[in-house]
PLY file of the C-alpha trace (Angstrom):
ply
format ascii 1.0
element vertex 326
property float x
property float y
property float z
element edge 325
property int vertex1
property int vertex2
end_header
0.00 0.00 0.00
1.16 3.55 -0.66
-0.30 7.04 -0.51
-2.05 9.03 2.21
-5.47 8.24 3.64
-7.89 10.48 5.48
-10.08 8.71 8.01
-13.24 10.09 9.57
-14.88 8.07 12.30
-17.38 8.95 14.99
-20.78 8.65 16.55
-23.33 11.14 17.80
-21.04 12.22 20.64
-17.53 12.12 19.30
-15.73 12.36 15.98
-12.14 11.85 14.84
-10.59 13.03 11.59
-6.96 12.46 10.63
-4.65 11.53 7.77
-2.21 8.60 7.70
0.70 8.69 5.24
3.25 6.08 6.43
3.18 2.40 7.20
3.60 3.01 10.95
1.87 5.77 12.91
2.16 6.05 16.68
-0.48 7.47 19.04
0.81 8.66 22.41
-0.66 10.39 25.42
-1.90 9.89 28.95
-4.98 7.91 29.94
-8.41 9.31 29.07
-7.17 11.19 25.99
-9.25 9.17 23.53
-6.74 6.73 22.08
-8.49 3.53 23.16
-11.87 5.03 22.29
-10.68 5.51 18.72
-9.54 1.89 18.45
-12.81 0.65 19.94
-14.81 2.64 17.40
-12.87 1.05 14.56
-13.45 -2.41 16.04
-17.18 -1.88 16.60
-17.72 -0.57 13.09
-15.86 -3.51 11.57
-17.94 -6.01 13.55
-21.39 -4.40 13.33
-21.20 -1.82 10.55
-23.80 0.95 10.68
-25.75 -0.98 13.32
-22.99 0.02 15.75
-24.10 3.64 15.54
-20.67 4.57 14.24
-19.91 6.22 10.91
-16.61 5.49 9.21
-15.25 7.13 6.07
-12.10 5.67 4.55
-11.02 4.73 1.04
-9.40 1.54 2.39
-10.64 -0.99 4.97
-9.93 -0.27 8.65
-9.37 -3.16 11.06
-8.17 -3.80 14.57
-5.73 -6.47 15.74
-5.56 -7.88 19.26
-5.26 -10.98 21.39
-3.04 -14.02 21.45
-4.22 -15.19 18.02
-2.92 -12.06 16.29
-0.29 -14.01 14.31
-2.99 -16.16 12.70
-5.32 -13.26 11.96
-2.76 -10.84 10.51
-1.86 -12.79 7.32
-5.48 -12.53 6.17
-5.48 -8.72 6.38
-4.22 -6.92 3.28
-4.20 -3.35 1.98
-5.88 -2.08 5.13
-5.22 0.31 7.99
-4.80 -1.76 11.14
-5.32 -0.20 14.58
-3.68 -1.82 17.63
-4.16 -0.78 21.27
-1.30 -0.65 23.76
-2.51 -3.50 25.99
-1.28 -6.05 23.44
2.09 -7.37 24.58
3.00 -8.63 21.12
3.62 -5.03 20.03
6.97 -5.07 21.81
8.22 -8.31 20.24
10.60 -9.01 17.39
8.07 -11.54 16.12
5.52 -8.79 15.49
8.09 -6.57 13.79
9.05 -9.40 11.44
5.39 -10.16 10.75
4.66 -6.64 9.47
8.01 -6.03 7.74
6.64 -6.94 4.30
3.01 -6.16 5.02
0.78 -4.33 2.54
-1.02 -2.67 5.47
-0.55 0.59 7.32
-0.51 0.36 11.14
-1.77 2.83 13.75
-0.34 1.79 17.10
-1.29 3.12 20.53
1.69 3.07 22.88
3.25 5.24 25.57
6.65 3.59 25.29
9.16 3.23 22.49
8.88 0.14 20.32
12.51 -0.76 19.73
11.94 -3.27 16.94
9.90 -0.92 14.75
11.54 1.72 12.51
9.01 4.54 12.75
9.52 8.22 12.09
9.78 11.01 14.65
7.31 12.87 12.42
4.63 10.20 12.75
4.15 10.29 16.52
0.87 11.91 17.48
-1.28 12.77 20.43
-5.03 13.34 20.36
-6.39 16.76 21.13
-10.04 17.54 21.77
-11.88 20.53 20.38
-15.53 20.68 21.41
-17.17 17.46 20.29
-14.49 16.77 17.67
-11.02 15.33 18.06
-8.03 15.29 15.76
-4.47 14.07 15.69
-1.76 16.49 16.72
1.97 15.92 16.22
3.85 15.47 19.46
7.34 15.82 17.98
8.00 18.23 15.15
11.52 18.25 13.83
11.17 21.51 11.88
10.29 23.77 14.80
12.67 22.11 17.23
15.69 22.63 15.00
15.04 26.27 14.23
14.41 27.11 17.88
17.75 25.74 19.03
19.97 26.69 16.11
19.01 30.34 16.43
20.40 30.37 19.98
23.68 28.47 19.57
26.77 29.85 17.89
28.85 27.66 15.62
31.98 28.18 17.71
30.27 26.65 20.74
29.72 23.21 19.19
32.17 20.87 20.92
30.88 17.46 19.89
28.79 16.00 17.06
27.13 12.63 17.66
26.22 10.88 14.41
23.87 7.91 14.59
25.37 6.42 11.42
28.53 4.32 11.31
29.04 4.32 7.56
28.75 6.92 4.78
26.93 9.51 6.86
29.51 9.33 9.62
32.34 9.61 7.08
30.76 12.71 5.55
30.22 14.60 8.80
33.64 13.60 10.10
35.20 15.10 6.99
33.36 18.38 7.61
35.09 18.89 10.95
38.12 21.11 10.34
41.26 20.00 12.20
39.20 17.65 14.34
36.92 20.41 15.62
34.22 19.79 16.57
34.81 16.20 17.64
32.63 13.84 15.57
31.76 10.46 17.06
29.49 7.64 15.94
26.68 6.41 18.18
26.84 3.08 16.32
23.10 2.94 15.80
20.05 4.86 16.97
19.95 3.25 20.42
23.51 4.46 20.97
22.49 8.13 20.79
20.91 7.99 24.24
24.03 6.35 25.70
26.32 8.99 24.20
24.16 11.81 25.54
23.93 10.17 28.95
27.72 10.07 29.21
28.45 13.51 27.80
29.97 16.43 29.68
26.93 18.62 30.55
28.98 21.75 29.91
29.65 20.79 26.28
27.36 21.89 23.49
26.43 18.85 21.44
24.84 18.37 18.02
23.06 15.05 17.38
22.48 13.94 13.78
20.21 10.93 13.32
17.89 9.50 10.67
14.49 10.85 11.64
12.70 8.29 9.46
13.58 5.50 11.90
14.39 7.31 15.17
10.87 7.32 16.58
11.44 4.56 19.13
14.28 6.56 20.71
12.93 10.10 20.62
10.90 9.96 23.84
13.74 8.95 26.15
16.18 11.26 24.38
13.81 14.22 24.76
13.31 13.45 28.45
17.08 13.23 28.96
17.79 16.62 27.37
14.61 18.34 28.55
16.46 20.87 30.70
19.56 21.10 28.51
19.81 24.20 26.34
23.05 23.08 24.72
21.89 19.98 22.82
20.72 20.29 19.21
18.78 17.49 17.56
18.96 17.39 13.78
16.73 14.63 12.43
16.43 14.67 8.64
14.75 11.66 7.04
18.20 10.16 6.38
21.63 11.05 5.02
20.56 9.69 1.63
17.52 11.98 1.73
19.88 14.94 2.26
21.88 14.01 -0.84
18.71 13.67 -2.90
17.41 16.98 -1.55
20.68 18.75 -2.38
19.99 18.77 -6.11
23.14 16.85 -7.01
20.94 14.58 -9.12
19.29 16.56 -11.90
15.63 16.36 -12.76
12.28 17.41 -11.34
11.22 13.80 -10.82
13.43 13.40 -7.74
12.14 16.61 -6.20
8.55 15.50 -6.84
9.30 12.23 -5.03
10.77 14.12 -2.09
7.78 16.44 -1.93
5.30 13.55 -1.67
7.21 10.37 -0.79
4.08 8.59 0.40
2.88 8.38 -3.20
5.92 6.31 -4.19
6.84 4.19 -1.17
5.23 0.74 -1.03
4.75 -0.47 2.53
5.36 -4.12 1.64
8.72 -3.28 0.04
10.15 -0.67 2.40
9.86 -1.04 6.17
10.89 2.60 6.60
11.29 5.63 4.36
15.00 5.53 5.14
15.24 2.26 3.18
13.43 3.80 0.23
15.68 6.86 0.03
18.77 4.64 0.21
17.49 2.39 -2.60
16.49 5.42 -4.68
19.89 7.09 -4.33
21.77 3.89 -5.17
19.59 3.33 -8.23
19.80 6.93 -9.48
23.59 7.10 -9.18
24.44 3.62 -10.45
27.24 3.64 -13.05
27.82 7.40 -12.59
30.60 9.35 -10.90
28.19 9.85 -7.96
27.72 6.10 -7.46
26.55 5.70 -3.86
27.24 2.99 -1.31
25.87 3.08 2.22
28.83 1.14 3.62
31.59 3.41 2.33
31.33 7.00 1.15
32.28 7.74 -2.44
35.08 10.40 -2.16
33.30 12.47 -4.82
30.78 13.56 -2.18
33.63 15.32 -0.36
34.65 17.38 -3.38
33.93 21.04 -2.82
30.92 21.42 -5.14
29.22 18.21 -4.05
29.97 18.79 -0.37
28.66 22.36 -0.46
25.38 21.31 -2.03
24.76 18.70 0.67
25.66 21.17 3.44
23.32 23.77 1.94
20.51 21.20 1.95
20.82 21.11 5.74
19.57 24.71 5.96
20.53 26.35 9.28
22.27 23.24 10.56
24.52 23.46 7.52
25.74 26.86 8.70
27.51 25.09 11.56
29.77 23.45 8.97
29.73 26.06 6.20
33.31 27.28 6.64
34.92 23.85 7.04
0 1
1 2
2 3
3 4
4 5
5 6
6 7
7 8
8 9
9 10
10 11
11 12
12 13
13 14
14 15
15 16
16 17
17 18
18 19
19 20
20 21
21 22
22 23
23 24
24 25
25 26
26 27
27 28
28 29
29 30
30 31
31 32
32 33
33 34
34 35
35 36
36 37
37 38
38 39
39 40
40 41
41 42
42 43
43 44
44 45
45 46
46 47
47 48
48 49
49 50
50 51
51 52
52 53
53 54
54 55
55 56
56 57
57 58
58 59
59 60
60 61
61 62
62 63
63 64
64 65
65 66
66 67
67 68
68 69
69 70
70 71
71 72
72 73
73 74
74 75
75 76
76 77
77 78
78 79
79 80
80 81
81 82
82 83
83 84
84 85
85 86
86 87
87 88
88 89
89 90
90 91
91 92
92 93
93 94
94 95
95 96
96 97
97 98
98 99
99 100
100 101
101 102
102 103
103 104
104 105
105 106
106 107
107 108
108 109
109 110
110 111
111 112
112 113
113 114
114 115
115 116
116 117
117 118
118 119
119 120
120 121
121 122
122 123
123 124
124 125
125 126
126 127
127 128
128 129
129 130
130 131
131 132
132 133
133 134
134 135
135 136
136 137
137 138
138 139
139 140
140 141
141 142
142 143
143 144
144 145
145 146
146 147
147 148
148 149
149 150
150 151
151 152
152 153
153 154
154 155
155 156
156 157
157 158
158 159
159 160
160 161
161 162
162 163
163 164
164 165
165 166
166 167
167 168
168 169
169 170
170 171
171 172
172 173
173 174
174 175
175 176
176 177
177 178
178 179
179 180
180 181
181 182
182 183
183 184
184 185
185 186
186 187
187 188
188 189
189 190
190 191
191 192
192 193
193 194
194 195
195 196
196 197
197 198
198 199
199 200
200 201
201 202
202 203
203 204
204 205
205 206
206 207
207 208
208 209
209 210
210 211
211 212
212 213
213 214
214 215
215 216
216 217
217 218
218 219
219 220
220 221
221 222
222 223
223 224
224 225
225 226
226 227
227 228
228 229
229 230
230 231
231 232
232 233
233 234
234 235
235 236
236 237
237 238
238 239
239 240
240 241
241 242
242 243
243 244
244 245
245 246
246 247
247 248
248 249
249 250
250 251
251 252
252 253
253 254
254 255
255 256
256 257
257 258
258 259
259 260
260 261
261 262
262 263
263 264
264 265
265 266
266 267
267 268
268 269
269 270
270 271
271 272
272 273
273 274
274 275
275 276
276 277
277 278
278 279
279 280
280 281
281 282
282 283
283 284
284 285
285 286
286 287
287 288
288 289
289 290
290 291
291 292
292 293
293 294
294 295
295 296
296 297
297 298
298 299
299 300
300 301
301 302
302 303
303 304
304 305
305 306
306 307
307 308
308 309
309 310
310 311
311 312
312 313
313 314
314 315
315 316
316 317
317 318
318 319
319 320
320 321
321 322
322 323
323 324
324 325
């Protein structure tokens, strides 16, 4: 399944309206905020239709998944939006992650904790806000506003350390940007390592964290809690390093920019578990047999040539200014 889907569901007392555009969407929030009510409405409508007193508008089927027989039920569900409440322990298992890896469905998951086995985006974590008798989904974490708020307050000269989630091409690129070893660039060796690096940092040091936002969702909550009172930590969470290269304009043509503007219209959920995987595959395919040939494991030195490097840095907007003179 690909594309975005607007869902309207409600009864005479309550109504929800929201749009889903990725294979995994997370609903967060405290008790009594309407998350479970939403899932129950979907379940009741599926079981009883209009007799349930619930109205549901969606261009694709909406289902719920629960209970110990989930693994037998799931294979029969295709090209649907599947809602799962947080009281299902299977959500936190590797078995569930493997079961939905090549699924044609989209999943809306209610959880207050990070799901380590699922690669979901920091931009697809929502809470539910109420407005009169209607309710809608509201983003809890918004990369765009967070970056601009912090970058405007921190001078380039103050950056002491850069923590890069990546261990391969992305890490090589940002390491090369550091002039004479300043700032210090270290690899977190995976998204779970970011928290550990921040936990062990010198609180007096200003730190920039660069991670792939497309798959960092399971870590964002504990990272945000850790740095809540720190005004010297910057989070930069683009979709991925490959997305930055594509965004930079190094590859000619309007087709790439159209894909970046509306990725959901191109990314098949049964082929790509996260958007990060799609952007990597797209970049490799678009640069194959060219001087820009890309490999995730080892950075092509061409990307460190002045013209290519400058375009990628410029694609980072204000974050790029931290490296612009290196």
